[in-house]
N, C-alpha and C positions, 0 to 999 in steps of 0.2 A: 720266287726270289732271287734264283740265278738271273733270269730275264731282266728282272730290275736293275742287276746290279750293271749288267751290260750295257744297257740301254744308257742308265744316269753315265755313265762315264764315257760314254760317246757324245752326249748330251753337255756334259763337261767339259769334254774336249773343244766342243762345238764352240761354247762360248769364251774359253780362252784363248782359241782361235782370233774368235771378235776383238777381244780386248788386246789381243797384242798387236791385230790390225790394222784400231781403229784410229791411228794416229797417221795415217797414209790413203787409208781404204775411202774415209771422211770428208775429206776435201776432193779428193779423184771422183768421188762422187757427185757431192755441188757442183766441182766443174766442168762434169759431162751432162749433167742439169741446167749449166747457162747459170746457174748460181755464184759470184762471185764477189771478191771484192778483200781490203783489207783485211776483215776479220778471220777470213779464210785458215790465215797462217796461224792463227792463234790455237786451231782445232790442233794443235802437236805436242798439246801439253801431255797427251799419254803416253809421249816418246820415250820418256826414263826406265817407267812399266813395261816397255816390251819385252824384253828379256823375261821377266819372271811370267809374264803370259803365257812369252813361247813354252817356255820348261814346262809347264802347269799343262799346256796341249800335249808336249809328246808323254809327258807323264800319264793324264788321260787315256790316253790313246795306245801307252804301253800297257794298261792297267788292263784295256779292253782287250788287247792283241794276247795278253797271259790269259784271259776270261774263254777266250775262245779257243784259239790254240795251244795251251800250254796245262790247264787245270779240267783235268777230265770230266765231262757231265755226268750227274746222277738225276733221273729221272724216274717216274713212276710208271711202269707201262700203261699205254690208253691218256698219257697225258701229252699234249700240243708239242712241247720238246722232246719227246720220244722217238715222233717224226724226222728222218735224217733230214729232208726238207728243212725243216725250219732253220736247222743249224746253217746249213747253204746259204737259207738268207740272211739270216745272221753273217755269216760272216762276206758276203755278198756289201752288203749293206756296210760294214764294217770298211770296206775296200774302197769305196764309192766316197765314203766322208772323209777317210785319210785322206784320198784325193784331190777334195776337195778345200782342206783342211790347208795340207801343202800350199798347194795353190794361193790359197788366203796369208800364208805367211811369205809366199813369195812376194806379194804386191809392194810390200815398200824397194825392193829393189828394183821393180819392171814398171812404177808407176811411173820418176822421172821421165821417160820414153813417151807419156802420154801429157804431160802437161810440163 
């Protein structure tokens, strides 16, 4: 059950980060693919919701961090969670996802450099 909670926090933070950056990543990806037109400018309709999605991303990353580092893990001996390598893989996955999400959240500041 604890593993499901950790995964759900990471998945929720990924979805929130995608929501936060969709206003800028979408047009950037379309322009990179050679798809353009005046309608691409209307894809920024999600911009007003960006602060909400950023907050949700940071909240879910914080919950995942709390679960991985601050809350003691209770495992039955012989289960996969009792193996210390499992916890190390979870923490490595957390940091990889965190770096990718922070990069995704930073796209709106760097996107003007590309178009």
